[in-house]
C-alpha positions, 0 to 999 in steps of 0.5 A: 829663271826658276830651276827644272826638276832634275831626274838622274837616270842610270844608263849608258848614252851615246854623246857626240864624243862617245859614250856616257855612263851615269851610275849610282856610286854605291859607296860614296853615294851620288852619281858618277859620270864616266866619259868613254870609260874614264871617270869624268864627274861625281855629284851628290845631288842633295849636297853641292858642297861635296866634292869627291874628286880630291884635285876639285877639293884642292882647287876649291881651296886654292880659290878659298884662299884667294877669295875668302869673301862672298863677292860676285866671283866670275869664273870660266870652267874649261871643261864642263862634263857635270859641273861638279866645281861650279855647283859647289862654287855656286853655293860658296858664292851665291853671287858668282857668275859662271861659264862651263865650256863643254865640247859635247853638246849632247853632254851638256843637254844631259847634264842639265836634264840629270842634275839641279845645276844653277840656271843663267846667268848664275851658270851658263854651259857653252858648247865649244872648243875651249881654245876658241872660246878663251880667244873670243873673250875680252880681256880682264873679264875673269877672276878665275880660269879652271882647266879640266878638259880631257880626251881620255886621260890627257888634256887636249895638247892645244890647251897646254901650250904657251900661246894658249896659256898667254890668252887665259892670262889676257882674260883674267883680271889683275892678280887673277888665278889659273888652275889646271888639272893636270893628269900624268903618269909616274915619270911626271914628264907632262906635269913638269912641261905643264908646270914649266909653261905655266911658269913662263907665262905667270910670275908666280907658280904653284903646284898641289898634289899627294906626296906619292904623286910628286915622288913618282910612285903613282899615276894621278892628278897635279893641280898647277896654279898660276898668278901674276900675284904671290901663291904663297899658301897661308898656314890655313890652306896648308892644314886644309890640304894636309887634313883632306882625305887624301893629304896633299902638299903644295909647292910654291916659290923656288920649290915649284920652279925646280919641279917645272924642269924642262921646255915649255910647251909651244903650238909649234913643238 
């Protein structure tokens, strides 16, 4: 299907879950999408490779590490917003098939109107609750699952539990990759609990963030990776993360397990 002409229009928009604001970024360029006051997405219309949020660059680097060839990658995004990572991956993997799950139908409509996103079947935007969608999928049908769903500055709890993570593992192919964006405060309690949860479900665990975040010196994001095959980083991945505008570290093996202190999250807790 041919793409339609996109028309980003700055302003405030009523959506199903509150208010979205689209504004030009006068510093970095492109467009910033804010949902209920929280920065949600950043899009450069003329450059799909550009990822302004550092945690998306980190996720993209891990996916590149796991999938260096341009095969027909099957990716499920839990949390759609403006689909910045999906757009990036479509450019990197032209034969990829992606689904972005977005709970807000009006937001999904607007981002299709604003941005030149890949069309179906390359990128489908499915409206619904991320957990319900995951539970409806057939096992072994996705190579990568990305969780980037937020209400305010936190992920909805039902998308963080052991039961949910087990279902994510079920829909992954053997050796599939789960990437979760965890926003947390300086005490890191949430990130440790989520890391413990992912580590309880997957045989291998890795964590990515800048040093200040790992040391509890700032509020921010930690990328949690889980897989049933090893996640030990190559020298290339380490260099890529360290050379980023916001240099990041990756913890794997026993270092990741040491970080993941505490009890795994469950639906009953």
